[in-house]
N, C-alpha and C positions, 0 to 999 in steps of 0.2 A: 495735352495739346488738343485744341478743337479743330477738326478738319472742316473749316468754314470758309466761305467766300463772302466777302463784304464789299459792296460797291462804295467807292470813295466819291462823294459828291464833288462836282467841279463847279465853282461859282461862275466860271466864264462861259459855261454852256450847260444846257439841260441834258446833254448826252454824257453818260458816265465815261470816263477815260481809263481808269485803272480799277483793278479788283485786288483787294488784299486777301492773301491766302494764309490758311493755317494760323489763326489768331491765338495768342496767349496774352497773359497779363503779368507784368512784372510785379515784384514785391511791393513797389511803391505805387502800384495801381495804374501804370502807364500801359496802354494797349499797344501790343507789338504784333507785327506781321512777319511770319516766317518766309513770306514770299509775296510777289506781286505779279499779276498778269496785266500786260499793257500791250494792246494790239496783238501782234504775233509773238511778242517777247514774254518769257517767263523768267523771273528773277528769284533766286533762292538766297536769302540774306542771313548772315550770322548764324549758320547752322552749327550747333554744338552737339556732342554725343549725348543721347539720353541715358545711355548705360555706360558707366565708368569702370565696370568690372567689379569683382568681388573684393572689397577692401578688407574684409575679415580673413579671407583666404586667398590672397593675391597670387600665390605660387601654386595653387591647386588646380587651376583650369587653364584655359587658353591665355596667351599673353594679354594683359589688360589693354595694351595699345591696339591689339587686333579687335577686341571687344568694342572699344571706342570707335574704331574705324568702321566696323560693320554697322554700328548704330548710326553713324553719320550717313552712310550710304542708304540705310533704310529710311532715315528721315528725309533725305533728298528725294528718294522715290515717292514718298508720300506727298511732299509739297509739289513736286512736278506733276504728279497725277492729278492733283486738285486743280492745277493750272492748265491741264490739257496737254501735257508733255510727258516724256519719260527720259531715262538716262541716255538713250540713243539720240536725243535731240539737244544735248548739251553742246554749247559752242565755246564755253569758257569756264574754267574751274580754277579758283584761287584758294590757297590754303595758308593759314598761319599755324605753326607748330611751336610749342614751348620746349620741346625736347627732340633733338635730331634723331634719337633712337626710335621715335614713333613713326618716322616717315616710311620705312620699308613695310611696316604693317599696314599703313594707309594704302600704299601701292598694292599690296596683296588684296585687300578688301575691294579696292577700286577695280582691279582686273576681274575679280569674281562678279562684281556688280555690273560692269560695263562690257565685258567680253572683248571683242576685237577692236572696238571703237572707243578710244579715250580722248576726250576733247583737249584742246590746248590748255596747258596747265602752268601754274606758277606756285612754287612752294618756298616759303621763307620762314625764318625763325624769329619769334617775338617772345618777350619774357612772360606774358600772362594773358590768359583768356578770362572771360567773365565768370566762369564757373570753376571754383577751386578743384583741382584734380583733373579737369578737362584739358588735355594736351593738344587739342586740335580744334580749329574752326575753319569753315569753308563757306565761300560765296560761289554761286553758279549763275550762269546765264544760259538759257535754253530757248529754243524756238518751238512754239506749239505745233502739235501734229498737223493742224490745218494751216500752218504758216509756210514760208518759203523752204525750198529744198536746202539741205546741208551738203556742202561739197568739201570733203577732206582733201588737202593738198600736201604733197610731199616734194618740196622743191629739190631739184637735183643738186647734189653736192653739199646740202645743208646737214651738218652733223647735229644730232639730237642726243639727249642722255640715254644711255643704254638700258637703264632699269625702269625708267618712268613709263615708257610705252605709249606716250601720248602722240596724237597727230600734231605736227608743228603749226599748221595753218589750216583754218577753216573759213570758207565763204558761206554766208547766209544772207540772202537778200542783197542789200547794197553795202553790207559791212563785211570786213575781213578781220578775223581774230588771230593774232600771232601769240604763241606761247612765250613764257618768260625765258630769256636767254642770258647766260653768263658768258664771260670771255674765255670759253673753254675750247680746247682743240682736240683733234684726233677722232677717229670713229668712236661713237658712243660717248664723246667728250671725256674719254678715259685718260687722256694725257694731262688733265688738269688745266690750270690757267695757261693760255698760250704764251709761248716764249716772247712773241711780239708785243704782248700786253703787260710785260714786266720790265722794270728797270734791270739791266744786266747785273748779274750777281757781282757784288763787290763794288758797284758804282753808286754814287750818290745822286748824280744829276744828269742822267741820260734819259730824259723824259720824266713825266709825272705819272705815278702809278694809276691814279683814278682816270686821268685822261687817256692813258694808253689802253686801259680796259674799256672805257666808254667808246673810244674810236674802234676798237676791235669788235665789240658787240654790234655797233652800227654797221660797219663795213662787212663783217664776215657772217653775221647772223641776221640782223633785221632787214638789210637791203636784199639779200638773197631770198629771205622768207617772203617778202612782199613781191619780189620779182616772180616768184612761183605762182602768184595770184594775178600776174599781169599789172602790178602796181609799182609805184615808186615811193621813196621815203616821204616825199611831199604830200602823199595821199593820206598820211597819218592824221587822225583826228583826236586820238587819246593815247596817252602813254602813262604807265605806272612805272616809276623808277624807285628801286629800293637800294638804299645806301647803308653800308656798315658804319660809316663815319659821317655824321651830318656836316662836319667841317669840310667835306669834299664837295659840297653843293656849288660854291662859286666856280671851282675848276671844272666840274661837270657841266655847269650851265654854259661855260665858254664853248666847250665842244658841241653841246646840244644846239646852241644858236648857230654856230658855223654849219652844222650838218643840215639845218633847215633854212639856211640863208636868212635867218632872222624871223621867218614865218613859223613860229613855234606852235605846235599843237597844244591842246589842253594837256597839262602835265601835272601829275601828283608825285611828289618826292617824299618818301617815307623812310625813317630810320629803322634799322633792324637790330636784333641782338648781335653780339660779336663773339663767335662767328655767326653769320646770318644766312648762309647759303649752302648748297650741296657740296661745293668745293670750299674747304675751310678757309683758304686765304683769299677768296674772291671778295671784291669790294662793292660790286654792283650787279644788279639784275634788272632787266627791262622787258616789259611786255607791251604790246601795241593793239590798237584798233584802228583800222584804216577804212576809208570810204571809196567805193567805186564811182562816186559822183562828187568828186572833190570840188568841182566848179560851183556846186550848189551849197557847199558848206558855208555857214555864217559864223563869223567871229563875234563874240559878245564881250564887251568890256563894261565896267560899271558906270552907270550914269550918275551914281551917287558920289563919284570921285574916289571910290575905294580902289586900292591897288591889288593886283595879283601878288601872291607871296614873293615871286621872283620877277625881276625886271624883264620885260619883253614877253612874258607869258600872258595868254588871254585868261579872262575869268572863266570863260566856257566857249565851246564850239557847238553849234547845232549841226548835226549830220543826219539827214533823213528825218526819222521820227524820234530821235533821241537828242537830248541836250546833255553834253558831257562836260563836266567841270574840271578845272585844275584844282589841286588841293588848296583849300581856303584856310587862312588863319586870321585871327582878329587883330590885324595890324594895319597901320597907315604909314606915312613917310617918317613918322617918329618912333616906329616900332609898335609894341603892344599898345592898343588903343587906351586912351586915358580912362575911359569908363571901366575897363577891365581891371585897372589898377585899384579901383575902389570896389567894383562889383564882382570880381572873380569870374568863375566859369559861367555864371548866368549872363553877365554882361558880354562875355565872349560869344555865347550862343545867340543872343539877341542880335548882335552885329552880323554874325555869319548868316543868320536866316534873312536879315534885311538885304544883304548883298545878294544872296541866292534868289530871293524873291524879285529883286530888281532885274537880274539876268533872265529869270523865267519870263517876266513881263515883256522884255525885249524880244524874246524868242516866241512870243505868242502862246505861252503855256502858263502853268501855275505850279508852285512847289507842292501842292496837293497831289500832283502827278509824279512825285518822287518814286522811283522804282528801287533805288538802293541808297541808303544813307550810311556811308562808311565813316565812322568816327574813331580816330586813334587818339588815345589820351595818354598823357604821361603819368596820370594817377586815376585808376578806375573808380575811385571814390567820387570822382566828379561826374560819372556817367548819369547817376540818378538825377541830380539837379539839372544836368543838360537835357535829359529827356523831359523833365517837367517844363522846361522852356518850350520845347516842341509841343507839348500837350496844351500849354496855355495858348499858343499861337494857332494850333490846329486841333481843337478838342475832339473832333469826330474822326480823326485820321489815325488808323493803326500805323505804327512806324516800322518801316522795313530797315531796322538798324542792324549793322554789324559793328562790333566794337572790340578793341583789344588794347592792351597797354603796350606802348613802345618806349624805348629809352629816351630820357630827356637829354638834351634840349631838342625842341623842334627847330624849324628853320629860323623863326623869329624868336629871339630871347624873350622869355616871359610868357609866351603863348603856351597853353597846356592842352590844347585840342586842335586837331586838323580835321576838316570836313571834306569829304570827297563824295560828290553827288552824281547820280544818273537820274534824269527826269524825262518822262515821256512827253513828247512834243508833237502830237499828230497834226 
């Protein structure tokens, strides 16, 4: 890996907006960025372990998952340092694991690396990372050392997982970051999924399980977490929703729309493995970003007539200096776009980039200012041609891509990639 900083030119201004950090090159020749510095924000993207352990003598040293986790945290420290931050400045940390047995070793390495401050975290299970044998991938958001102060918040009465040790809520500048929460109950969440979030044993229709869990997470976790920062649910500008069963999306969306009175924030809904969470029978986990300046938040919908994946969701929201997207799939009112039925993954990516560019233009920025490109694919063989589309459209832009395989299908039948973007919008 090259410890480099490259300024990404912005055609809308002579002043550079973002800096690509820690460049590498993929096997297909695509320039990748391990991170991005944008104003006070430092993003770490798609961080995989450099060291997978000793494959020839896997039982002769420390656990291979611990080796991988240590490698991830050393890699994070390197990228953060290049961007003017360190682990004490992280405000969000999201992990994908391919094997639940790796998670305790990741926690062990994280405690060793981070000490007493561990940023709000979300950990879910997915079937595959980009590197065979790599059982974990992480994304991080940090604030540079010369940026705003970080305020850890421990809302009264909010139960958090006993072994993860993360701070549940952090405020940095005008944004508040809330960790991922399950519908778990009891001190340390050790009582498993709350009784109120389950259909009573032996009953078939005293509630709907996904809706019971979603309502519990919103009422007992997310609302108290935001209240600890002096905010309300309506202040949410971005949510990541992870579902074990993609067929739960319509029932979840009913609850989600009711909770926000129809004014839904930017929302990405991603399928997980089954099981997919720390509690084996959980069906959903949600994390949030909220704004302390909700009145200045701008909703962005497509001027091209493109639809958000789910009815009522915005294409994106601009909050302060960030443009936060809902999960995008290459679909219109008739489902998978016609071009993709002929042109496959490349046609899907051309469409998604067009929609994103349109939203960026409305927000007064450009997709060249992307700080995170999270692509989940149902087949990782499609990642290389997807990246080549990015490269054709932005030949001088190192791509801050995170990618993993998720179970098929996605929300829209026939779509094989979902795009989740964060873009700097100063």
